[in-house]
C-alpha positions, 0 to 999 in steps of 0.5 A: 347070614342071608336066608335062602328064598325058600327060607324067607317064604317059610318065615313069611308063612308063619306070621302070627294071627296077632300080627295080622290082627294088629295090621287090621287095626292099624289099617282101620285106625289109619282110615279113622284118623284121616290117613288113607295113604298110610292105610293104602300102603299097609293093607290095600291092593295096588290101584292097578290090581283093583279088578282082582282086589279080593284075590290080592289082599293078603290080610283079608285072604288070611282071615278068610282062610282062618275062618275069621271072615266070611269072604276075602273082602279087603279089610281097608274097604270094610273100614272105609265103609264103617267110617263113612256110615258110622259116627266117630263113636261107632267107628271106634267101637267097631275098630275095638271089636275087630282088634279081638279077632281070633281070641278064643271062646271061653264060657264066662270069659270077659277079657282077651286073657281069659277068652270071651263068651258072647255077652262077655265080648260085647260087654268088654268092647262097649265098656272099653271103647265107649264107656257104656257098661252093659249088663252081663248076660245077653238077654239082660243086654237085650232088655236093658232100658239104656238101649232101644230096639231097631229093625234089621233093615235099619242096622248101623255099625255098633248096634247089638244083634241078638239070636236064638241059638239055644231055643231061648230068646236072646241067647246069643249076641254080637256087634253089627259092623256094617255091610250085613256083617257082625262080629261075635264070640260064637261057641266053644272051640271057636274064636271071635270072628265075623259072620254074614247076618244073611246066612240062613242059620243066622237069619232064621235065628235073628231075634232083634237088634238094640242101639245105644243112642250115644253110639249113633247120636243123631240117628232117628230112633226106631219104634219099640215094636218093630225089630225085624 
């Protein structure tokens, strides 16, 4: 039996967040695997509509409406930027992190099934994407001898970014994904999402950043004294 046009439109509108998240990762992986044509066909707006790409990209618009991204910047464009600026390992880490968009916050949570708190999220992503086991708590991650401090002006995809959100140094952590954006599990009642580090709330609470040398191999190490 054929559905009416109205019924079809309703069916499209109820697409699950998991489906969108899957498309997001497919697009990012397509770029990472050197298949830009596939990514372009799946997610990118048609070339003729490039002047209004932000308005035409349905995946980015959906994520923005759900509060999972701060703007409607096309997802494939972001993936391409990560690919061009990051090492293969950093690109893999960022792609893995973005696969968890929409997973709810859970204090003490360390997996998709349980939900994540901030450090549970970063620990899970690093361990399962690049094999680096971080300490459990955000402050412990910031003080890990396996990581090196970097300045905010030198951030690269895959770096950990730390914030003072509880009147306590290094009380919150996320993963920098490029273009002044980071992904994190923010708080009770919210879910894994992307934020702009330049927003006043985050800029005022920025505590520093750390880099795993194996993630950005070949990057010039920042001095241990400068963190901003």
